[in-house]
N, C-alpha and C positions, 0 to 999 in steps of 0.2 A: 376461610382461612386455609393454606395450603398444606400439607401434612410434613414433617422434618423429612421422611425420607424422598420424596420428590424434590423437595429443595436441595438436598444433600445429592441427587443423579443430576440436576440441573447445572450445580457448582461443579461435579467430577466433569461433565462433557465441557463447560466452558473452561477448567482447567487442561482438558488434551487438548481442546482448539487451539489456546495458549501456545501449549509446548509444541507442537505441530508449526504452527505460525512461527513459533521462535526459530525452530531447526530450519524450518524452510529459508526465513531469512539470512540466517546465519551464514548458508553457503551460495547465497546469491551473489550474482555480479551486477554492480551497479556501476552505470554509465550517466554522464550528463550530455545534455545536448550538445552538436558540434556550434549550434548559433549561441550558447548561454555566454560564451567571451567570459571577460576575466571579473565579470561583475559579482556581487556577494550574495545576490537573490536568484539564487538556482536550486534546483531539486534534483534528485539523481532518480532514477527507473533502474527498477530489475523487472525482466520477466522471468517469473518464478516456476518452477517445475510442475506444478499445479494447474498452471495456465491463467493463473492468476498475475496480477502486477504491482508491485511495491514501489512508493514512493516515500522518499524523504528527504530531510533539511539537507543538502550537503555543508552545511556550516557546522550540524550536530549528526555525525554519520553513526554515533552511538547511540542517540535517541532514537524516539519512536518511528515506526514508520506505518502508512497507512497501506491498507492490501484491497486492490480493487478487482472485481470479477473480471475475466477478458470482454465480457458486453458493456458493462459500464465504461472500461477503459478506453475501448473503441469510438463507444458516443461520446464523449470527452473530448478524444482526440479528433474526431472529424470536427466537433462543435469549433475545436479552436482554428482548424486549419480553415473552415468556413467565416472565420471572422465574426463567431455570436459573441465572444467575449472583449470585443476590440471596442476603445473609445468611441463612443457614436458623437 
């Protein structure tokens, strides 16, 4: 069983990370792909100051956002460009 002090420190660290992410997202400049068209199934992307990438649902801009590391985002966009997720 972990001690209460360790759990408190872990929670405090998580709270600090959530505040940092919230601050980072509040100043983000969001954009949609020029290929997204008029459909409602769009996401918005923001390149964050930390080098990470935010992604959110364009229909719910005040809702939650996902945050990806730069390496993960590059791997994802490369896979998309190569057709890895295309229907086969």
